[in-house]
N, C-alpha and C positions, 0 to 999 in steps of 0.2 A: 504494500500500500504506500509505503514511503517513497519508493521509486516512481510509482504512478503519479503521486502528488508532485514530485519533482518534474516529471515529464509535462504535467499540466502547467506548472508554473513557467517552465521554459517555453511551452507552446504559446501561452498568453504573452510572454515577453516578445516572442518572435512576431506575433500578430501586431503588437504595438510598435515594434521596431520597423516594420514594413507596412505603413498605413496604406500606401497606394495599392500594393499588391493585395493586401488583405481586403480592402474595400472592393476591388474588382471581383475577387472570389466570392465574397459574401453577397454582393448585389446579384451576381449571376445566379448563385444557388438560391437566393431568396425568391427570385422570379420563378424558378423551376419548382421549388418545394412549395411555395405559396399557391401556385396554380394547381398543383396536384392535390394539395390539402383541400382547396376550395371544391374541386370536382369530387373528391372523395366524400366530403361532407354531404354533397347533394346525392351521390350514389348511395351512401350509407342511409340517409333519410328515406330514400324512395325504394331502394332495392334490397337492402340488407336487414333493416329493422322489421319486426313483426307489426302487423296492423294493430291499432289500438282497440281491439275487440276481444271478447272471450273466445279462446281457442280459435284464432283466426284461420288456422290451416284447414278447418272444416267448412269455412264459408265459401259459397259459390254464387255465381251469377248465371241465371238461366236465360237462354235465348231461343226463340223459335227460328229455325232456318228452313232451307229448302233442300230436299234430297238431291236435287240436280245441281244446286249451286250453294255450297256451304258458306260462301262469302256473304250471302244475304242473311242479315240478322234483323229481327224486328221484335217488338214487344208482344205481350200476350193480351188477349181479351180477358175480361173478368171471369167468364165461364171457364176459360182455359186455366186461369189461376186457381179456381175452386177445384178443378180436376187434379191439378198438381198437388194441392194440399192433401189429397187422399193417398198420395204415394208414400205411405209411412214405411215401406220397405227400404226406400232409398234415403229419404229425407227425415230428419228429426222434426223439421218445421220449414215452411216457406212463408215469405212475406212479400208484399208488393209496395211499390212507391211510384209516384208520378209527379214531376215538377210542374209548376205553374207560376205565373206572375200575378201579384195581387196589388191593389191600391190601398195603401195605408193612409188613413185620415186621422189627423189630430189637430183640433181647433180648425183654423181656416186653411191649414197646410195639408198637402197631399203629396205622396211620393210612391213610386213603384218599388216593390221588394220581391225577392225571389222566395217562393214558398214551395213546400213539398207535401203532397198528400200521401199518407202512409197507412197501411193496415195496422190494426191495434197491436199486433204482435211484433212489429218492426223492431222496436228498441229492445224488446225481450230477446229476440233472435240474435241480435248483435251482442247482447250482454251489456247494454248501456243503461245506466240508471240516471235519473235526473239529479242534478246537483242540489236543486231546491224544488220542492213540490213533487210532482209525479209526471210520468209519461202517460200513455193511453191504456185504458183497460179494454176488456173484450167487447163491451157493448158500445164503445165510443165511435166506431166507424160504420155504424149502421145508418141507413137512410133515415132522415127525419130527426136525428139526434142534434141537440143544440150545439152551436159552434164552440169548439175548444181549440186552443192553440198552445204549443210549447215553443219557447223562444230559445234561439242559440245564445251562447254566452256573449259573443261579440255584439249581436244586436241589442241584447239586454244592457250591456255596458254603454254602448254608444247612444242608444235612444232613451234609456231610463236611468243612466248613471249608476247602474248596479244597485238600484233601490229594490229590496225584496218585497216591499209593500205592493208591487205590481201584481203579485200572486193573488188570485181571487178577484182581480179587476178585469175590465173588458177593454179591448182595443178594437177599432173599427177597420175591417178589411172588406173591400168591395161593397161598402155601404151596409155591412152586417156586423153586429157586435159579436166578438169571439172572447170567451173567458180564458184568461191566462192560467193554466194549471201547473206549469212546470218550466224550469230553466235548465238547459243541458250543461254538462261540464265544459270547461274551457278547452280541454284537450280533444273533445269530440269533433270530428269532421268526417263526413261521409263523402269520399272522393267523387263518386259519379255525379253528385250534386253539391260540389264543394262550396258553392257560394250561397247555399240555402240559409235563410235567417229565421224563417217561420215554418213550423211543422204542424200540419193539420191532419185530423182523421180523414180517412179516405172518403167516407160517406158517398158511395157510388150512386149515381142516378139510376132511375128505372131503365133508361136506355142502355147505360153502361153495363148493368147487370144482365140484361137479356141479349145483347148483340154479340154473338160469338165472332163475327167477322170484324169487329171494331177493335183493333190492336192499339192499346194505349198504356198498358200497365207493365212496368219493369218488375221483374221477380228475382229475389235473392233467396238462397236456401242454406240450411245447415245440414251437412251430411251426417248420417248416423256414424257413430265412432268406428265401426268396422267396415265402412264403405269407402272405397277409393274413387278418385276421379274417373278412372277407366271403367270401374264397375258402374258408376252412376251414368256414364254415357251409354254403356251397353244396356242398362236397365231402362234408360229413357226411350229406347226404341219402342218398347211396348206402350209407353205413354203416348208417343207420337201416333202409333197405330190406333189407339183409342180415339185420339183427335180426328183421325181420318175417317173412322167409322161413324162417329157422332155427327160430323159435319163434312161430308165428302165434297161439298161444293167449294168451300173456302180453305180446306185443310187437306186437299188431295195429296199433295207432295210434302206435307209438313214433317219436319224433323226437329229434334230438341238437342241443343248443344249445352253442355255443362262446363263452365269455365271457372277456375279458381278465382276468387274475388281479387286476390293480389294481381293475378295475370290480367284481369279486366281493367285494373287501375293503372298498372305500370307497363303492361304489354306494349302499347304503342310507342312509349318513350324509352324502353329498355335498350334497343339497338343504338339509339341516339346517344344515350348516356355512356355506353361502352365506347362509342366512337370518340366522344369528348375525352373520356378517360385515357384512351390510347393516344390521343393527340397531345395531351399535357404530359404523358409519359415520354413521348418523343422529345418534347421541349426540354424536359429534365435531362434526358440522355444527351442532348446537344449541349446543354449548359454544363453538364458534368464533363463532357469531352473538352470543352473550352477550359474548364478548371484543370483537368488533367494536363492539357497542353501548358497552361501556366505553371503548374507544379513541375513539369519536366524541364521547362526553361529555368525555373528557380533552382531545381536540383543541380542542373549543369553549372549554374553560377556558384553553387555551394560545394562543388567538388573538392576544392582545396581544403575547405573547412572540414568536410567529411573525412578526407584523407588524413588530416592531422588527428582527428578523433580516433580513427582506426590505428594510427601509429602510436597513439598514447594508450592503446589497449582496449578500446571499446569493441564489443562483439558486433557482428553484423545484425543479429537479431535485436540487440539493444538500439542500434541506429534505426532499423526499420520501425521499431515500436515508437521511437521518438518522433519520426517523421509521420507515422500514422496518427499519433496523438495530435500533431499539428493540423493534419487534414480533418480529423474528426472535430476538433475545436472550431475550425473554419466552417465546416458543414453544419455544426450545431448553431453557430451564430447565424448562418444563412437560414436555418430553420426557424430560429426565433424571429428574425426580421420578416421571414416569409409569413409567419402567423399574423403579422400586421396587415398583410395583403389579403388574408383569407376572407374577411367579411366583405371587402370590396369585390373580391372574386365571386363569392356566392351571390351577391346582389347582381353582378353582371350576368351570371348564368340564369338567375330568375327573370331578369329583364328579357333575356333571349328566349326562355321557355316559361311563359307565365303559368302554365298548368302546374308546374312544380310548386309555385307559391301557393296556389289554391289548394293543392292536395296534401302537401307535406310541410306546411308552415311550422308545425310544432317541432319537427326534428332538424330544422335548418339552422343549427347553432354550433359554435365551436365548443364541443364538450370533451369529456375525457377520451372518447373514441377518436376524435379528430386529433387531440393532443398526442395520443399514443401513436397514431399513424404518422404524424409529423416527426416525432422522436425516432421512430423506426426508420423512416425514409432518410432522415438526416444521418443517422448512424451508418446505415448501409451505404449511403452516398460517400461519406467520409472514408469508409473502409475500402469499398470496391475501387474507387477512383484515386485513392491515395496509395494503394499497395504497389501498383506498377512503378510510379515515380520513386517510391521508397526503396523497392528492390533494386531499381535501376541505379539509384544514387549510392546504395551501399555496396554494389557489386563493382568495385573500382580497383585499379592497379595503383597501389599507394605510391610506389617509386616514381611512376610516370607522372602522376598528378602533382606530386611535390616538386618534380623537376620542371614541368611544363605549365603548371598553374591552370588558369581558367580556359586556356585555348584548346584543351583536350575535350572535345565534345563527344566524339564518337559517332559512328554511323547508326548505332542502335537507337540512340535518342532521336535522331532525325527520322528513322523509319517509324518509330512509335508516333511521333507528331504527325507524320504524313498519313498514317493509318487513322488517327483520330480525326484529321481533317476530311478524309474520305468518308468516314462514318457521319460526320456532321452534314456534309453535302447530301449524302444519301437520305438521311432522316429528314432534312429540310425539304428535299424534293418530294418525299412521300406526303408530308403535310401540305405542301403547295399544290400538289395534284389533287388531294382530297378537297382542299378549299376551292380550287378551280372548278371541280366537278359540282360541288354544292352551289357555288355562285352561278355557274352556267345553268344549272337546273332551275334556280330561282329566276333567272332572267327568262328562261323559256316559259316558266309558269306565268310570269307577268305579261308575256306576249300572247297568252291565250285569249282569243276573242270571246268575251262573255255574252255576246249576242245583243248588247245594248251599249249606249254611250254613257259612261259614268261621269264625264266631265260636267262641272257646273250644276250638279244635282245635290240638293240637300234632302236628307231623310229624317223623319221623326216619327214617333209612335204615339198612338192615342187609343185609349180604351173607354168604351161607353159602358156605364153601369147597367146591368141587366134589369134591375128593378125599375129604372126610368125609361129605358129603351127596350121594352119587352117584346116588341113586334118588329118585323122586317120593315114595315111601313115607316115607323118612327125613326128607326136607324137610317133608312134610306133617305128620308126627308132631311135629317141632320146632315148627312154626307153631301147631298146636293147643295144645300145652303153653304156649307163650308167650302166646297169646291168653288162655288161662284165667288165667294169672298177672296179666296186665295188667288184665283185667276185674275182678279181685278187689281192685284198688288202691282206696283211699278216693277218692271224688269222680269216678271214671271212669264215664261214661255210655254209652260205645260205643267199640269197638276194631275197626279194619279195616286192610287192607293192599292195596296196588296196585303193579303193576310200574312205573308212571310216574304222578306226581302230575298233577292237572288243569293245563290251560293250557300244557303243554309239548310238545304234539304227540305223536309216537311212530310206531311201526310201523304200516303199512297193509297190507291184503291184500284179495284178491277171493275170491268164493265162488260156488257154484252151489246151487240149491234142489233137493234130492233129490226125485224123483218129478214134477218140473215141467219145462217146456220149458227147455232150456239157453240161457243167454245166448250171443250170438254172440261170437267172439274179439274182445277189445278193448272189449266192451260190458258186461263183468261189473261189478257194483257194487263199489266199493272202500270199505272200512270201516276205521276205526281199531281196532286190536286192543289190548285191555286184559285183564290178569289180575288178578282181585280176590278177596279173601277173602269168606267168608260173612257177615261183619259189616260189610263196607265200606259198603253202601248205608245201613244204619242209622246208622253213625258219621258219615257225611257228610250225613245227612238228605236223601237223594235218594229221592223217592217211587217205589214200585213200582206201576205202573199196571195190569198184568195178570199173571196167573200167580203163580209163587212165587219166593221168594228162594233163593239158594244156602244149603245147610246143611252141617253137619259130615259128612253122609252122602255128599256129592258128592266122593268120593275116587277113587283109581286103580282100585278094585275095582268101582265103580258105573258105570252107563252114562254116557258123556260128554254133558255138557249145556252150555248157554250162555244168557246173557241178552242181549237187544238193547235199544238205546235207542229212544225214541219216533220220532226222525227216521228211523232205519233202517226201522222198521215202516211209516211213512208212505210213504217213497220206494220201497221195494222191494215191499211187500205192498199198496200202494194202500189203506191203511185197514183191510185184513183183519187179524184177530187172528193173529199169527204163532206163537202158542204151539202146540206140537206139531209144527211144521215142522222139517225136518232140513236143516242146512246143511253143505255139503262144501267144505273149504278145500284148496288144492293142496298145502300143506305137511303135511297129515295124511292118514293112510290110512283114516280112518273119518269118518263123519258125526256131527254133534252136534245134539241135540234142543234146540230153543228152549223154555225152561221159564218165561220171564218177560219182561216189557217194563218197562224202567226209564225214569224221567224223563230229560230231556235234561241232561246234564252237559257243560260246555264242556271238552273235552280239548285243544283248540287255542287259539290266541291269542284274547284278549277281543275284538279288533277283527275277527275272522274269523267266518265262518258256522259254525253248529252242524253238526257232521259226524256221519254214521252211525257207531255204535260197537257192537262185539261184545265182550261180557265173558265171559272164560273163568274157571272156578273155580280158585283158587290151589292147592287140595289136589290137583286132577287135573293141573294144568300143572306144578307143582313148580318154579316160578321161584326162582332162588337170590338174585337182587338185588331187594329189595323195599323200598317206602316204607310206613311205618306211619302211620296217622292215629288219634289218640286224642282223643276228646271228653270234656271234664271240666268240673267246676264249681269245681275247687280251684286251688291255686297251681301254675303251670306248671313252675317251677324244681324244686320238690320232686317233682313227677310224673316229670320226666325223670330225676332221681336215682334214684327208686324203680324206673323202667323199666330203668336200667342195672344196678341190683342184682339184679333178677329175671333179667336176661339172663345175668349172671355166674353165677347159681345154676344155670342150665341148661347153659351152655357158656362156660367162662372164657376161651376164645380169641376169642370174638366181641365186637364193640363197636359202639356207635351212632355215627353221623356225620350231618352236615347237619341238625342239630337247629334247627328254627325253627317259628314259628306259621304256620298256614295263611294268615292275613291278611298276614303278612310275605311269604310265598311269592307271593301274588297281587300285592302292591304292587311286587315286584321282577321282574315279568315284562317282557320286552323291549317289549311294546306299551305298557306303562305308563311304563317308564323313558324311552323315546324321546319321550314327550310331557311327562312331569312335569318332568324336569330342564331341557330346553330351554324349556318354557313358563315356568318360574320364572325362568330367565335372562333371557328376553325381557321378562318382567314387571319384573325388576330394572332392566333398561335403560330400560324405559318410565317407571319411577318416577323415575330420575335425570333423564330427559328432561323429565318433568313438573315436577320441582323447578327445573331450569334455566329452563324456559319461564316458570314462576311468577316466578322472580327477574327474568327479562328483562322481563316485562310490568310488574312492580312498578317496575323501574328506568325504563322508558319513561314510564309515567304519572307517577311521582314527578318526573322531570326536566321533563315537560311542565307539571306544576303549578308547579314552580319558575320556569320561563320565562314562565308566564302570570300571575305574581303581580300585576303591575300591572293587567292586564286584569280579573282576578277582583276586585281591590280596587275598581276603577271600577264594576263590576257591582253589588257590594254597596253601594257609596256611592249608586248610583242606585236602590236599593230591591230588588235581587234577594234572594229568600229563600235561606236556607241549603240547603233542599231543591233549589232550582233549580241551585245551584252543584254539589251532589252529583250531580244527574242529568247536568249538563253534562260532568263529568269521567268518570262511568261510561259515558256515551254513547260517548266516545272508545274506552274499553276494549272496549265491546260491538262497536264497528265492527271493531276488530282481531280480536276473537274470531270474528265472523261470516265475515270474509274468510279468516282462517287455517283455520277449520273447513271452509269450502267447498273450499279448496285441498287440505286434508288428506283430505277424503272422496274427492276425485277421484283423488289419488295412491294412497290405500288401495285403492280399487276396482280400480286397475290392478295393484297389487303383491300383494294378498292371494291372488291365484290361485296364486302360488308356494308358498303354504302348504297348498293343497288336499290334497296327498298325505299331509300330516301330521295332517290333521283327521279326526275320527271323529264321524259323525252331526251335523256342524255345517257349514253352507254357508259358503264363503269370503266371501260377501256377506250374512252373517247380520244381519238388520235390528235384532235385539235388541242385539247387541254394538255395532253402529255407533251406534244411538241412545243407549245407555248412555255411550259414550265422548263423544259430543257434549254430553250433559248434564253429565258430569264436567268437561269442559273449560270449559263455560260457568260452572260454579260456581267452578272454580279461577281463571278470569280475573276474575270479579267479586270474589273474595276478594283477589286480588293488587292490584286497583285500589281496593278499598274504603279502605285505610289512607291513601294519598295523597289520595283524594277527600275523606275526612273531614277531613284536614288543610287541604284547600282551603277548606272551609266556615268555617274559623277564621281566615281571612286578615283582618287588621286594615286597613281601607281607608286609615287615616291613615298607618300605617307603609308600606303599599304605594305610596302616592302621594308620600311625603316627598321622594324623590330626583328627582321629576319637576319 
């Protein structure tokens, strides 16, 4: 212990004696270790920790799928849910949930909040109890039961300041008083609806209870203790057969998929997190390569000191241990400074992947696990990348070193530095190629034609209270009046409304064509259902290809009509003009006449296929929750203020919410976010890697020039031109670049396949990206080598030969 303490004291004195060298090593390692700890903190919170529920390994999410296409996943109808509850051979219990938005009223103020309707056993199944009050009992989610609500801790703290007296009092939601019966624990967060603030009993309506074709309820379950996921999926085949027998018309090809709840939550982001973890590991390796290069240079400068120590009787192991202690101290200091960057790094990752913040907020902190990871990686870094310089420095010829001093560098050190530079180039190339593929994919995604013009369009949402606008006539009259007011505002070019904005998916349904041969059960075409106003296509600049547009005359008193998109016309009618055909949907007692065919608008994700769409007229449908789209040429802020004033003039109780531009709406779709943020992160890592590689190459070439000063002086004295010396030095850099690039290309070809699921219309082996990165690395290498090469051309042969 005494000798270890002496080694530590000597190591700290060495650090303080060489502040410039120490600072370079510590800052380099702090970047690498800090970035790795930040990503580890995120990975630990999302992938390694158990879910905060009772026996979480037994929790599953159930989806209804299609036997022919397992990628199709949809919710269950309430009758399906009741059938699943009977499967006590597989499940200990199942519960249902369905999210919705509600209007919270307090005094004269109103705001929209996210709520979730749940079955009475939902919290019991998860093993979650209320922090204060209670959750729901068996009878709370029956139809006709008085409104009850359980508050999330965050909502309770923000809205009521943590006042427990709210228990037993009422809050107004959608114009109805709900009794507050409980407050959930602070740690509770249910990731599938992570932003939920209000929890309500399910209270299914009569229609929801009876309609088996109406899929709206998400279902989770708890497996029996002796049932595995594989057994549950095998057993679910019999349940799907039961669905098919009970309802062959709408469940002909039904299948059931049982997914572990953790997989449901983290499955989509797991590959992305592993890619980020691999990226920061590459950054750390490059940083360590730079540090190893610095240590090799420093050990060369200390050869005479080391030779004297050996001559005085120090053993080689004693010297290696001392040098390793110094590198471990430097790495530990790098780890300590790296911890200062962790919180900033975690925030950066959360900004890039917002879903992590919503789902795993509680675990995203620097705790003992993160500290242990930092300590471990710092210790390993110090040992692994300090042992080679240490062994190299101690393996010396005492007599030669004492006679020749510092000028005996040896070829072995140069080879080691060259190998480290090659490794840096290869690792930097892999990161650059990965970043290039991600950014190229993002660019291709942003070039996708959405089927409408998003420029100069403001969107906002509006919800009409059902108690006041109980009929389609009243809702339709309000919409007509508000459309007229908005259209009269200065600078407004078009006004429309839709039940769901583009690119967010939505409800789907099937239909039959009246007067034509019926589709076989399970073979009915499925379409996305949209409700739009008569000005929607004009405001969005979606072309009308055939027939007519909706008009103000398409109201509850006129014959029911609809418009279909081009894809539906092509897929269902095989190129025939569908105008005049009548479509029959199972949820309607009447058929609707097709009056027009619109251009294809992307209603689903940008990276998905264009889907068939059926548009229903808003004035006939009477939808109470609507998104408005207003195209204008003026200032958007003043337009929104004017829209609010016009709304108050019509109904002072209503308010606008979710105000944003249509371009902002597109830019914040999951398909874009899951590529933009991670792509920029990897690009940032690649830039750091490129900078470190540039510094490493510069250091190697610069040191090589210094070591070859005598040789270069002799060449110049014998008549070598300055250009010959320049080529000689650049040739060495070019050799490093070619070797590193070749190695980097091989590694990139092997690893980029892990990016394939995150790419859009870009091949993981895209030759354009690979070629651009090789060219960039060539330019960077030549730039890094040019300054020392230029310095080599100015060597004075008299000065170079003076000491010979």
